[in-house]
N, C-alpha and C positions, 0 to 999 in steps of 0.2 A: 349895158348888157343883160340886166335884171329884167327890164322891160320886154327884151326880145324873149328872154326864156319863157317869162310869164305868158307870152303871147302863143307860146307852143301848145297850151292846154293840155300838159301832162299830168295824168293822174296816176296815183299808185293803185294797184290792183293786187288783191289777195288771191293766191294761187294754191292754197293748201287743198281746196275741194276738187282740183284738177290732179291730185296726185297720182291716181290712177291712169289717167289718160298720159300722164307725163312719162311715167314709167312704160306703159304699152308703146307710145312713140320711141323711146330710146331704145328698147329692145327690137322694136320692128325695123328700125332705120340704122341698127347698129353703131349708135351714138355712143362715144366712151364716158358721157356725163350726161346729166339731164338738165344742164345750163340750157343748151339750145333748144331742147324739146319742152322746157319750160313755157319758152315764148312762143313756140309754135303752137302748144295747146291753149294758151291764152289768146292767141290769134284766132284760132278755130273756135274757141268759146266764145268770143266777141264777134263772130262772123266777118273778119277782115283779114288781111294779109299781113304777115310779118315783113317790114321793108329792113332790108340789111345790106350790107356790103360784103359779105361772107359768101364769096363764090363757092366754096367747098360745101357749105351748109345747103346752099341752092341746088348743087348736083346730087345731094344725098338724101333729099327728100322731093316728094312730088311738087310740082310748080303751082298747084291750087293754094299752097300756104305760104308762098314766099315770093317778094319782088324785090329786084336788086335795086339798090338805091338809087343808080343812075338811070333806071327805067321809070322811077316815080315821077307822077307829075300832079301837081295841086291842081285840085278842080272839083 
């Protein structure tokens, strides 16, 4: 299991420099907390999409930032 986890190449990212954008997104899309918008702001910063299984999140923000898990394809 550990080798599988290591193969995912997960990295930790600092997000404090994104605080203004995180709050901006939370207010703009009426999110009750900054939890979701932290991930969205980070995906935007990294010029990628957030892969999620959260359909409610997907429906509440523009599709340009989100990809549903079951639509994700490696490659």
